C-alpha positions in Angstrom: -54.2 50.0 -15.6 -50.9 51.5 -16.8 -50.4 52.0 -20.5 -47.5 50.4 -22.2 -44.5 52.4 -23.1 -42.2 51.9 -26.2 -39.7 50.2 -23.9 -42.3 47.6 -23.0 -42.9 46.8 -26.7 -39.2 46.6 -27.3 -38.8 44.2 -24.3 -41.2 41.7 -25.9 -39.7 42.3 -29.3 -36.4 41.1 -27.8 -37.8 37.6 -27.5 -38.8 37.6 -31.2 -35.3 38.8 -32.2 -33.7 36.2 -30.0 -35.7 33.3 -31.6 -35.0 34.6 -35.1 -31.3 35.0 -34.4 -31.0 31.4 -33.0 -32.8 30.1 -36.1 -30.4 31.9 -38.3 -27.3 30.9 -36.4 -28.1 27.2 -36.6 -29.4 27.4 -40.2 -27.3 25.2 -42.5 -25.8 26.8 -45.5 -24.0 30.1 -45.8 -21.7 31.3 -43.0 -23.2 34.7 -43.5 -26.4 33.5 -41.8 -24.4 32.9 -38.6 -23.1 36.4 -38.5 -26.6 37.7 -39.1 -27.9 35.5 -36.4 -25.4 36.8 -33.9 -26.5 40.3 -34.8 -30.1 39.5 -33.9 -29.1 37.7 -30.7 -27.0 40.7 -29.7 -29.8 43.1 -30.4 -32.2 40.9 -28.5 -30.0 41.2 -25.4 -29.7 45.0 -25.8 -33.4 45.4 -25.9 -33.9 42.9 -23.0 -31.3 44.6 -20.8 -32.5 48.1 -21.9 -35.8 47.3 -20.3 -34.2 46.8 -16.9 -31.8 49.8 -17.0 -34.6 52.3 -17.4 -34.7 54.9 -14.5 -37.8 53.2 -13.0 -36.1 49.7 -12.8 -32.4 50.1 -12.7 -32.3 50.4 -8.8 -33.9 46.9 -8.6 -31.7 45.4 -11.4 -28.3 47.0 -11.1 -26.5 43.9 -12.5 -27.7 44.9 -16.0 -25.9 48.2 -15.8 -23.0 48.6 -18.3 -23.6 45.2 -19.8 -25.0 46.6 -23.1 -22.0 48.8 -23.8 -19.7 46.2 -25.3 -22.3 45.1 -27.9 -22.0 48.3 -29.8 -18.5 47.3 -30.8 -20.0 44.3 -32.6 -22.3 46.2 -34.9 -19.8 47.2 -37.5 -17.8 43.9 -37.7 -20.9 41.7 -37.8 -22.6 43.8 -40.5 -19.5 43.8 -42.6 -18.8 40.1 -42.3 -22.5 39.2 -43.0 -22.4 41.2 -46.3 -19.0 39.9 -47.1 -19.9 36.2 -46.8 -23.3 36.7 -48.4 -21.6 38.2 -51.6 -18.6 35.8 -51.5 -19.8 32.6 -49.8 -17.0 30.5 -51.3 -14.4 32.4 -49.1 -13.2 30.7 -46.0 -13.3 32.1 -42.5 -9.8 32.6 -41.1 -8.8 32.9 -37.5 -7.2 36.3 -38.2 -10.8 37.6 -38.8 -11.4 37.3 -35.1 -9.4 40.5 -34.8 -12.6 42.3 -35.9 -13.9 41.5 -32.4 -10.9 42.6 -30.4 -12.4 46.0 -29.3 -15.5 44.1 -28.0 -13.3 41.6 -26.1 -11.2 44.4 -24.6 -14.2 46.3 -23.5 -15.6 43.2 -21.8 -12.3 42.6 -20.1 -12.1 46.2 -19.1 -15.4 46.0 -17.2 -15.1 42.6 -15.7 -14.1 44.1 -12.3 -17.3 46.2 -12.4 -19.4 43.3 -13.4 -18.1 41.3 -10.4 -19.0 44.0 -7.9 -21.8 43.4 -5.4 -25.2 45.1 -6.1 -24.5 47.7 -3.4 -21.4 49.1 -5.1 -23.1 49.0 -8.5 -25.9 51.1 -7.1 -23.4 53.7 -6.1 -22.3 54.0 -9.7 -25.9 54.1 -10.9 -26.6 57.0 -8.5 -23.5 58.7 -9.7 -24.7 58.4 -13.3 -28.2 59.7 -12.6 -26.8 62.7 -10.8 -25.0 63.7 -14.0 -28.1 62.7 -16.1 -26.1 60.8 -18.6 -24.8 57.2 -19.1 -21.6 58.6 -20.7 -20.2 60.5 -17.7 -16.5 61.2 -17.8 -15.8 60.8 -14.0 -16.5 57.1 -13.5 -13.8 55.2 -11.5 -14.3 52.0 -13.5 -12.8 51.2 -16.8 -9.6 52.1 -18.6 -11.2 55.1 -20.4 -14.4 57.0 -19.7 -17.7 55.9 -21.2 -17.8 59.2 -23.1 -14.5 58.4 -24.7 -15.9 54.9 -25.6 -18.8 56.7 -27.2 -16.6 58.6 -29.6 -14.5 55.5 -30.3 -17.6 53.4 -31.0 -18.9 56.1 -33.4 -15.7 56.3 -35.4 -15.3 52.5 -35.3 -18.9 51.9 -36.6 -18.6 54.7 -39.2 -15.3 53.1 -40.5 -17.1 49.7 -40.9 -20.0 51.4 -42.7 -17.7 52.9 -45.3 -15.8 49.7 -45.6 -19.0 47.7 -46.1 -20.2 50.3 -48.6 -17.0 50.2 -50.5 -17.1 46.4 -50.8 -20.8 46.6 -52.0 -19.8 49.2 -54.6 -16.9 47.1 -55.7 -19.2 44.1 -56.1 -21.6 46.1 -58.2 -18.8 47.5 -60.4 -17.2 44.1 -61.0 -20.4 42.2 -61.7 -22.3 42.3 -65.0 -25.6 44.1 -65.3 -27.4 40.9 -66.3 -26.2 39.2 -63.1 -27.3 42.2 -61.0 -30.7 42.2 -62.7 -31.1 38.5 -61.9 -30.3 39.2 -58.3 -32.2 42.6 -58.1 -33.9 41.6 -54.8 -30.7 41.1 -52.9 -29.3 44.3 -54.5 -32.2 46.3 -53.2 -32.0 44.6 -49.8 -28.4 45.4 -49.2 -28.6 48.9 -50.6 -31.7 49.7 -48.6 -30.1 48.4 -45.4 -27.0 50.5 -46.1 -29.2 53.6 -46.4 -30.8 52.9 -43.0 -27.4 52.4 -41.4 -26.4 55.9 -42.6 -29.6 57.3 -41.2 -28.8 55.7 -37.8 -25.3 57.1 -37.7 -26.5 60.6 -38.7 -29.0 60.6 -35.9 -26.4 59.2 -33.5 -24.0 62.0 -34.4 -26.8 64.6 -34.0 -27.5 63.3 -30.5 -23.8 63.2 -29.7 -23.5 66.9 -30.6 -26.8 68.4 -29.6 -28.3 66.1 -27.0 -25.5 65.7 -24.5 -27.7 65.3 -21.5 -30.4 63.1 -22.7 -28.8 59.7 -22.9 -31.1 58.2 -20.3 -34.0 58.2 -22.7 -34.7 56.5 -26.0 -34.0 58.6 -29.0 -35.0 58.5 -32.6 -31.7 56.8 -33.4 -32.8 53.9 -31.2 -36.1 53.5 -32.9 -34.6 53.7 -36.4 -32.0 51.2 -35.4 -34.6 48.7 -34.2 -36.7 49.5 -37.3 -33.7 48.5 -39.5 -33.7 45.0 -38.0 -37.5 44.7 -38.1 -37.4 45.5 -41.8 -34.6 43.1 -42.4 -36.4 40.3 -40.5 -39.6 40.8 -42.4 -37.8 41.0 -45.7 -36.1 37.7 -45.0 -39.3 36.0 -43.8 -41.1 36.9 -47.0 -38.0 36.2 -49.2 -36.2 33.2 -47.6 -34.1 32.7 -50.8 -32.2 35.9 -50.0 -30.0 33.9 -47.6 -28.9 31.7 -50.4 -26.7 34.5 -51.7 -26.5 35.8 -55.3 -27.8 33.2 -57.8 -25.3 31.9 -60.3 -25.8 32.9 -63.9 -24.3 29.5 -64.9 -22.3 31.0 -67.7 -20.8 27.7 -68.7 -24.3 26.2 -69.1 -25.7 29.1 -71.1 -25.8 28.8 -74.9 -26.1 31.9 -77.0 -27.5 32.1 -80.5 -25.2 30.3 -82.9 -24.6 27.1 -80.8 -25.0 24.0 -82.9 -26.8 20.7 -82.3 -23.6 19.0 -81.2 -23.3 21.5 -78.3 -26.9 20.7 -77.3 -26.1 17.0 -77.1 -23.1 17.9 -75.0 -25.3 19.8 -72.6 -27.5 16.7 -72.1 -24.4 14.7 -71.3 -23.4 17.3 -68.8 -26.8 17.2 -67.0 -26.6 13.4 -66.7 -23.0 13.6 -65.4 -24.1 16.3 -63.0 -26.7 13.9 -61.4 -24.1 11.2 -60.8 -21.7 12.9 -58.4 -22.7 15.2 -55.6 -19.1 15.9 -54.9 -18.4 17.0 -58.4 -21.5 19.1 -58.3 -20.4 20.9 -55.1 -16.9 21.4 -56.5 -18.3 22.9 -59.7 -20.7 25.2 -57.7 -17.8 26.5 -55.6 -15.7 27.0 -58.6 -18.5 28.9 -60.5 -19.1 31.1 -57.5 -15.4 31.9 -57.2 -15.1 32.8 -60.9 -18.3 34.7 -60.8 -17.5 37.0 -57.9 -13.7 37.3 -58.4 -13.7 37.4 -62.2 -10.4 35.5 -62.3 -10.9 34.8 -66.0 -9.9 38.4 -66.7 -6.3 37.6 -65.6 -4.4 36.0 -68.5 -2.0 34.3 -66.1 -4.6 32.5 -63.9 -3.6 28.9 -63.2 -5.3 25.8 -61.8 -2.7 25.6 -59.0 -3.6 29.2 -57.9 -7.4 28.3 -57.9 -6.6 25.1 -56.0 -4.7 26.9 -53.3 -7.4 29.4 -52.7 -10.3 27.0 -52.7 -8.3 24.4 -50.8 -9.4 21.8 -53.3 -6.9 19.5 -54.9 -6.2 20.2 -58.7 -7.0 16.6 -59.5 -10.5 16.9 -58.0 -11.1 20.2 -59.9 -10.0 18.6 -63.2 -12.2 15.6 -62.5 -15.3 17.7 -61.7 -14.9 19.8 -64.8 -14.5 16.7 -66.9 -17.4 14.8 -65.4 -19.8 17.7 -65.2 -18.9 19.8 -68.2 -16.5 17.7 -70.3 -14.1 20.6 -70.3 -10.5 21.1 -69.4 -9.6 23.8 -67.0 -8.3 26.1 -69.8 -11.5 25.6 -71.8 -13.5 26.3 -68.7 -11.7 29.6 -68.2 -12.0 30.5 -71.8 -15.7 29.9 -71.7 -16.1 32.5 -69.0 -14.0 34.9 -71.0 -16.0 34.5 -74.1 -19.3 34.9 -72.2 -17.9 38.0 -70.5 -17.0 39.5 -73.9 -20.5 38.6 -75.2 -22.2 40.5 -72.3 -20.0 43.5 -72.6 -20.6 43.7 -76.3 -24.3 43.6 -75.7 -24.5 45.9 -72.7 -21.6 48.3 -73.0 -21.8 50.7 -75.9 -18.0 51.4 -75.7 -17.3 47.7 -76.5 -19.2 47.9 -79.8 -16.4 50.1 -81.1 -13.6 47.8 -80.0 -11.5 45.9 -82.4 -11.2 42.1 -81.9 -7.6 42.6 -80.5 -9.0 44.9 -77.7 -11.9 42.6 -77.0 -9.4 39.7 -76.6 -7.2 41.7 -74.2 -10.1 43.1 -72.1 -11.6 39.6 -71.8 -8.5 38.1 -70.3 -6.9 36.5 -73.3 -3.2 37.1 -73.4 -2.9 37.1 -77.2 -5.1 37.4 -80.2 -4.0 34.0 -81.3 -5.3 32.3 -78.1 -8.6 34.3 -78.5 -9.1 33.1 -82.0 -8.4 29.5 -81.1 -10.7 29.6 -78.1 -13.7 31.1 -79.9 -13.2 28.7 -82.9 -13.0 25.7 -80.5 -15.9 26.6 -78.2 -18.3 28.4 -80.6 -17.4 26.7 -83.8 -17.0 29.9 -85.8 -14.4 32.6 -86.3 -14.3 35.5 -83.7 -15.1 38.0 -86.4 -18.3 36.3 -87.5 -19.4 35.3 -84.0 -19.0 38.8 -82.4 -20.5 40.5 -85.5 -23.6 38.5 -84.8 -23.5 39.3 -81.0 -23.2 43.0 -81.6 -26.3 43.0 -83.9 -28.4 41.4 -81.2 -30.6 43.8 -79.1 -29.6 44.5 -75.5 -31.3 42.1 -73.1 
């Protein structure tokens, strides 16, 4: 009885990845899950086809030859879009984003003539490749550019997306408060760990590219680490299904710091009751909160309801109604609540803010003037800014 090789295990793993990818793609909720599902489906096909293009089987299954190549152009875009819509689920998918997949489409079109060839002619190409002992020969008569050129293009393309994804993740960390990151530490560790594994894969790939030019017919450490990345991701999600819900809102508007009076507590009860009456208002408020949380629009003094309405594609009247029914707040009071909460967090967590004068706190929190800052704090908190923030700065860091 022949013992199983790693390729055999990967072949059966492809069915697991395919089933998991399908479940993610049709999962209701975030658009991010669809991009992740496509990643797993694509990887499933790569493992499945990889089983048949091994030297011991390729002569019996020549139709699988070269079919895996275009999928490598999907790795970078799908990884980026998954993270992008996981961190910013309120953003809409636009048709222009399909340009991310243009290299994949062009590579498929490039090889359609080869895919349409009869098995006999494909076998000639297979024999030609095996004579050179590499899939990335530079003398193939098929395609617009050689497979070796494609290899370098794919490497640069994937590396560019890794750095783009890393930059967006870094920007998200920098523009999000520490308390929010602590509350979502699991998703932070997940995305950070996955980014580390991506860098390991690309480093191993570059090593093979430079030092193993004649060994592309066999599985390498890069292939195993690449598969391990997705196995880890799958297990992590199976044990932590809430990860695919995206970052959890802090609910700044619903939080009440020390110093809130009884009247505000009664107001909160009214908000909860109103919240239960209208699912539409609830969804609008959730979208609005996510947008303000991730984009931190409240730091811009000139932010307007019309601008928010255009971005979210929700009519201003509906936004005003949701704020009134759910929170009993006007749009300006809603924005100012975020600003005050932001100032509170910075004064607790950022030592530099403890030395700021109230004028600086006002400007750094998005208030255009000291007068608007004073009025907002007095209206929302019921006390003067000086007294309120003196109390905040004396509180221990959470």
